[in-house]
VONU-123499 format. One line per 2 residues: number of its first residue (from 1); their letters; for each residue x, y, z of N, C-alpha, C, O. Coordinates in pm, 1 decimal. Layout:
# residues N
NUM> a> X Y Z X Y Z X Y Z X Y Z | ... .
This chain:
# residues 90
1> ml> -7672.2 11317.1 -663.2 -7584.6 11394.1 -745.7 -7646.4 11525.9 -775.3 -7763.9 11535.0 -810.9 | -7566.5 11629.3 -760.4 -7616.6 11767.6 -784.3 -7594.6 11806.5 -929.9 -7485.6 11786.0 -983.3 .
3> he> -7695.1 11861.7 -994.1 -7685.5 11906.6 -1128.4 -7703.0 12054.1 -1136.9 -7809.8 12103.9 -1172.6 | -7596.6 12125.5 -1103.7 -7599.4 12269.3 -1106.2 -7510.1 12318.7 -1218.9 -7426.0 12243.0 -1267.4 .
5> pa> -7525.7 12444.7 -1262.6 -7435.5 12496.5 -1362.8 -7293.4 12503.5 -1312.7 -7271.3 12523.4 -1193.3 | -7196.3 12487.6 -1400.8 -7056.4 12491.2 -1362.6 -7018.3 12629.8 -1311.1 -6943.5 12641.9 -1214.0 .
7> aq> -7068.9 12732.3 -1375.1 -7048.1 12872.1 -1331.4 -7168.4 12912.9 -1242.1 -7282.3 12913.5 -1288.8 | -7143.6 12945.0 -1120.4 -7252.1 12977.3 -1029.9 -7321.2 13105.4 -1068.4 -7444.2 13110.7 -1068.1 .
9> eq> -7248.2 13207.2 -1100.9 -7307.6 13334.6 -1139.4 -7295.3 13358.8 -1286.9 -7184.9 13362.8 -1341.2 | -7408.4 13375.1 -1352.5 -7407.5 13402.6 -1493.9 -7480.4 13533.9 -1516.1 -7602.6 13541.7 -1503.6 .
11> ge> -7403.9 13636.7 -1549.3 -7461.5 13766.7 -1568.6 -7489.9 13789.8 -1716.7 -7486.7 13698.5 -1799.1 | -7517.0 13912.9 -1745.2 -7547.8 13951.5 -1882.4 -7420.1 13945.4 -1966.8 -7313.2 13985.6 -1920.9 .
13> dl> -7431.6 13895.2 -2089.3 -7317.9 13886.3 -2181.9 -7301.9 14022.2 -2249.5 -7375.7 14055.7 -2342.2 | -7206.4 14098.5 -2202.9 -7184.7 14230.3 -2257.7 -7131.5 14228.3 -2401.1 -7143.4 14328.2 -2472.0 .
15> aa> -7074.4 14119.3 -2444.2 -7014.0 14109.0 -2577.2 -7106.2 14034.1 -2676.0 -7060.9 13995.6 -2783.8 | -7232.6 14013.3 -2641.5 -7322.4 13935.9 -2725.9 -7339.1 13996.8 -2861.7 -7335.7 13924.3 -2961.2 .
17> ey> -7357.3 14127.6 -2871.4 -7376.8 14194.1 -2998.6 -7252.5 14183.2 -3082.9 -7261.9 14157.8 -3202.9 | -7134.1 14201.9 -3022.7 -7008.1 14186.6 -3094.4 -6989.0 14045.2 -3148.8 -6948.3 14026.2 -3263.4 .
19> kt> -7019.2 13946.9 -3064.5 -7007.0 13806.8 -3103.3 -7096.4 13777.0 -3221.0 -7054.9 13709.7 -3315.3 | -7219.3 13826.4 -3216.9 -7312.8 13804.0 -3324.6 -7266.9 13863.0 -3456.9 -7270.2 13795.7 -3559.9 .
21> rl> -7223.3 13990.5 -3454.3 -7171.5 14053.8 -3575.9 -7052.5 13980.6 -3633.7 -7044.5 13956.8 -3754.2 | -6959.1 13944.9 -3545.2 -6836.6 13877.3 -3588.9 -6871.1 13738.9 -3645.4 -6818.6 13700.2 -3749.8 .
23> gi> -6956.9 13666.0 -3578.7 -6996.5 13535.1 -3626.8 -7061.7 13538.0 -3764.1 -7036.1 13452.2 -3848.6 | -7144.7 13636.2 -3784.3 -7210.4 13651.5 -3913.5 -7110.6 13685.3 -4022.3 -7117.9 13632.0 -4133.0 .
25> rl> -7016.3 13774.8 -3990.5 -6914.6 13811.7 -4089.8 -6826.7 13692.1 -4126.5 -6800.3 13666.6 -4244.0 | -6782.7 13620.6 -4025.8 -6698.8 13503.6 -4052.9 -6777.6 13393.6 -4130.1 -6722.4 13324.4 -4215.7 .
27> fi> -6904.2 13380.5 -4097.6 -6989.3 13285.5 -4172.1 -6999.7 13324.8 -4322.8 -6992.6 13239.8 -4411.5 | -7016.6 13454.5 -4346.4 -7025.7 13499.5 -4483.0 -6897.0 13469.9 -4559.4 -6901.4 13423.3 -4673.3 .
29> vy> -6781.1 13497.3 -4496.2 -6652.3 13468.1 -4558.3 -6646.2 13318.5 -4594.7 -6610.0 13284.3 -4707.2 | -6680.9 13230.4 -4501.4 -6675.1 13087.8 -4527.6 -6774.8 13044.8 -4635.3 -6744.4 12961.5 -4720.7 .
31> al> -6896.2 13104.5 -4629.2 -7001.1 13071.0 -4726.3 -6958.3 13110.2 -4867.3 -6986.1 13037.2 -4962.5 | -6890.7 13225.1 -4882.4 -6843.1 13265.4 -5015.7 -6735.8 13170.2 -5068.8 -6737.0 13134.3 -5186.5 .
33> vf> -6645.2 13130.4 -4983.4 -6537.5 13038.8 -5026.6 -6603.5 12902.4 -5062.1 -6565.0 12841.0 -5161.6 | -6697.3 12856.8 -4986.3 -6767.8 12731.1 -5012.2 -6849.5 12743.3 -5140.5 -6853.9 12649.0 -5219.4 .
35> ag> -6914.2 12857.3 -5162.8 -6990.6 12879.0 -5285.6 -6898.6 12870.1 -5403.5 -6939.8 12819.2 -5507.7 | -6776.7 12916.4 -5393.5 -6678.8 12900.6 -5502.5 -6653.4 12753.8 -5532.1 -6645.9 12715.1 -5648.7 .
37> fv> -6640.3 12673.3 -5431.5 -6621.2 12529.0 -5444.7 -6741.9 12466.6 -5517.4 -6725.4 12387.0 -5609.8 | -6859.5 12503.2 -5475.2 -6982.4 12449.0 -5535.5 -6994.5 12495.7 -5682.1 -7029.9 12417.4 -5770.3 .
39> ai> -6964.3 12624.8 -5706.2 -6974.4 12677.0 -5841.3 -6879.3 12609.0 -5935.1 -6918.4 12574.2 -6046.5 | -6755.4 12588.3 -5895.0 -6661.3 12516.9 -5982.9 -6708.6 12374.0 -6010.7 -6697.9 12325.8 -6123.4 .
41> nt> -6760.4 12307.0 -5908.7 -6811.7 12172.5 -5928.5 -6933.5 12168.1 -6018.8 -6953.9 12070.5 -6091.1 | -7015.9 12274.8 -6015.4 -7135.9 12279.1 -6095.4 -7110.1 12317.6 -6238.4 -7160.8 12253.1 -6330.1 .
43> fa> -7031.6 12422.6 -6259.5 -7017.2 12480.3 -6392.0 -6892.1 12439.0 -6466.5 -6886.5 12449.2 -6589.1 | -6793.8 12393.3 -6395.5 -6667.2 12348.8 -6461.8 -6604.2 12232.8 -6384.5 -6494.1 12245.9 -6331.2 .
45> pv> -6672.8 12121.8 -6378.9 -6620.4 12010.2 -6296.3 -6486.5 11952.7 -6347.8 -6413.0 11890.1 -6271.4 | -6455.8 11973.4 -6474.0 -6329.6 11925.2 -6525.4 -6209.7 11992.4 -6455.8 -6104.4 11931.1 -6438.3 .
47> im> -6227.6 12116.9 -6417.5 -6123.3 12190.9 -6349.2 -6082.8 12122.8 -6218.0 -5965.4 12122.8 -6181.2 | -6179.7 12065.6 -6148.9 -6151.4 11999.9 -6022.2 -6057.2 11879.1 -6035.6 -5994.3 11836.6 -5938.6 .
49> gs> -6049.3 11826.1 -6155.7 -5963.4 11712.5 -6179.3 -5821.7 11747.0 -6211.5 -5736.2 11658.8 -6219.6 | -5794.3 11877.0 -6230.5 -5660.0 11920.2 -6270.3 -5563.3 11909.8 -6150.1 -5598.1 11942.7 -6036.7 .
51> iv> -5445.7 11864.6 -6178.5 -5340.8 11850.0 -6076.7 -5288.8 11988.5 -6038.1 -5252.9 12068.9 -6124.1 | -5285.2 12014.9 -5907.0 -5250.0 12149.1 -5862.7 -5121.4 12147.2 -5779.6 -5030.9 12226.2 -5806.3 .
53> lf> -5111.3 12060.1 -5680.6 -5001.0 12064.3 -5585.3 -4969.0 11922.4 -5538.7 -5058.1 11846.0 -5501.4 | -4838.7 11888.6 -5541.5 -4794.5 11756.5 -5490.3 -4868.2 11638.7 -5552.7 -4886.0 11535.3 -5488.4 .
55> gl> -4910.7 11653.6 -5676.3 -4980.8 11544.8 -5744.7 -5125.0 11531.2 -5705.9 -5190.4 11435.8 -5748.1 | -5178.6 11623.6 -5626.2 -5316.5 11617.8 -5585.7 -5400.7 11710.4 -5672.0 -5353.6 11815.7 -5715.0 .
57> nl> -5526.3 11671.0 -5697.6 -5609.1 11756.4 -5780.1 -5675.1 11871.0 -5698.9 -5671.1 11874.5 -5575.9 | -5733.8 11961.1 -5773.3 -5794.0 12081.4 -5710.9 -5903.6 12042.3 -5611.0 -5917.5 12106.4 -5506.8 .
59> ai> -5979.2 11940.8 -5640.8 -6087.4 11902.2 -5547.8 -6035.7 11867.6 -5410.9 -6094.6 11907.7 -5310.5 | -5925.2 11792.8 -5404.5 -5865.6 11752.9 -5277.7 -5807.3 11873.8 -5206.0 -5829.2 11891.9 -5086.2 .
61> iy> -5734.3 11955.0 -5277.8 -5670.7 12074.6 -5219.7 -5777.8 12172.0 -5166.9 -5767.9 12222.3 -5055.0 | -5878.6 12197.0 -5248.9 -5986.2 12288.5 -5208.2 -6062.7 12232.2 -5088.9 -6098.8 12306.7 -4997.8 .
63> gf> -6087.8 12100.8 -5088.9 -6158.6 12039.6 -4978.3 -6083.5 12053.4 -4845.2 -6140.4 12088.9 -4742.0 | -5952.2 12023.4 -4852.5 -5871.8 12038.0 -4730.6 -5865.1 12184.9 -4691.0 -5869.6 12216.1 -4572.0 .
65> fl> -5854.6 12276.3 -4787.7 -5855.1 12416.4 -4757.5 -5980.4 12461.0 -4683.1 -5974.8 12540.3 -4589.1 | -6094.1 12407.2 -4728.6 -6221.0 12440.6 -4660.5 -6217.9 12390.5 -4513.1 -6262.5 12461.3 -4422.9 .
67> ii> -6166.7 12272.3 -4490.8 -6160.6 12219.0 -4354.4 -6068.3 12307.6 -4268.8 -6104.5 12348.2 -4158.4 | -5951.0 12335.9 -4320.7 -5855.3 12417.5 -4247.0 -5908.4 12557.5 -4223.2 -5891.0 12612.6 -4114.5 .
69> la> -5972.4 12615.5 -4322.6 -6033.4 12748.7 -4311.3 -6137.5 12750.8 -4200.8 -6143.0 12847.0 -4124.1 | -6220.2 12647.7 -4190.5 -6320.5 12643.4 -4083.9 -6256.9 12640.2 -3945.8 -6303.9 12706.4 -3853.3 .
71> iv> -6149.3 12562.6 -3932.6 -6076.7 12557.6 -3804.1 -6017.2 12693.2 -3770.9 -6027.9 12740.6 -3657.8 | -5953.9 12756.3 -3871.0 -5883.9 12883.3 -3846.6 -5988.8 12990.8 -3809.7 -5968.8 13068.8 -3716.6 .
73> lg> -6101.4 12993.1 -3885.0 -6204.9 13095.1 -3852.8 -6260.3 13070.9 -3713.8 -6288.3 13166.5 -3641.4 | -6276.7 12945.5 -3674.8 -6320.2 12915.1 -3536.1 -6224.9 12967.0 -3431.4 -6266.7 13023.6 -3330.5 .
75> lv> -6095.3 12947.5 -3455.7 -5993.5 12994.0 -3363.8 -5991.2 13148.1 -3359.4 -5977.1 13207.0 -3252.2 | -6004.7 13211.7 -3474.1 -6008.1 13356.7 -3477.4 -6128.0 13411.5 -3400.9 -6117.3 13507.6 -3324.7 .
77> yn> -6247.0 13344.9 -3424.3 -6366.0 13386.3 -3354.3 -6348.8 13372.4 -3202.2 -6381.8 13464.0 -3126.8 | -6297.7 13258.8 -3158.8 -6273.7 13240.8 -3017.9 -6179.1 13341.6 -2956.4 -6202.7 13394.3 -2847.7 .
79> sl> -6070.9 13367.3 -3029.0 -5967.7 13459.8 -2979.1 -6024.3 13604.8 -2967.6 -6006.1 13672.5 -2866.4 | -6091.2 13647.3 -3072.0 -6146.8 13784.0 -3070.8 -6256.6 13799.5 -2969.0 -6263.7 13902.6 -2902.1 .
81> ct> -6343.3 13700.0 -2954.6 -6451.7 13707.5 -2857.2 -6397.9 13704.8 -2717.6 -6446.8 13779.5 -2632.9 | -6298.8 13622.0 -2688.6 -6241.3 13616.8 -2554.4 -6177.9 13750.0 -2519.3 -6193.3 13799.0 -2407.4 .
83> ar> -6106.1 13809.3 -2615.2 -6044.5 13938.5 -2590.3 -6149.9 14046.2 -2563.5 -6131.2 14130.2 -2475.5 | -6258.7 14044.3 -2637.6 -6366.1 14143.0 -2616.8 -6433.2 14124.1 -2483.6 -6463.4 14221.6 -2414.9 .
85> ek> -6457.0 14000.5 -2445.8 -6519.2 13971.5 -2314.9 -6433.3 14021.5 -2201.2 -6483.7 14081.1 -2105.9 | -6300.5 13997.0 -2210.8 -6209.9 14042.7 -2103.0 -6207.0 14194.3 -2097.4 -6198.9 14252.0 -1989.0 .
87> el> -6213.4 14259.7 -2212.7 -6211.0 14404.3 -2219.5 -6338.9 14462.3 -2157.4 -6332.6 14559.8 -2082.6 | -6450.3 14404.7 -2187.2 -6579.7 14457.9 -2137.4 -6607.4 14418.0 -1991.3 -6683.8 14486.4 -1923.1 .
89> nk> -6548.7 14312.1 -1943.8 -6575.1 14268.5 -1806.4 -6479.3 14323.0 -1701.6 -6483.7 14282.1 -1585.5 | -6393.8 14414.2 -1742.0 -6298.9 14472.4 -1644.6 -6366.4 14553.9 -1541.0 -6300.3 14608.9 -1452.9 .
């Protein structure tokens, strides 16, 4: 069985710097939102028990929001990086 890379030719990644900057920025956005979650749990945990939407408390809503935000940021990252790669590889 042959174990070769799927892509035969792998050149220089012209979008590497862009991907790094974008990834760091999106990470900072997520980290700030997550820090808000941690701060509320640390300094005002009673707030997390308050009913916010559809009979669910803030902890559940915020937790699902964090999961959805991570997925959305991942999709945004992929979309923007793919567009930049196509632009630079023309």
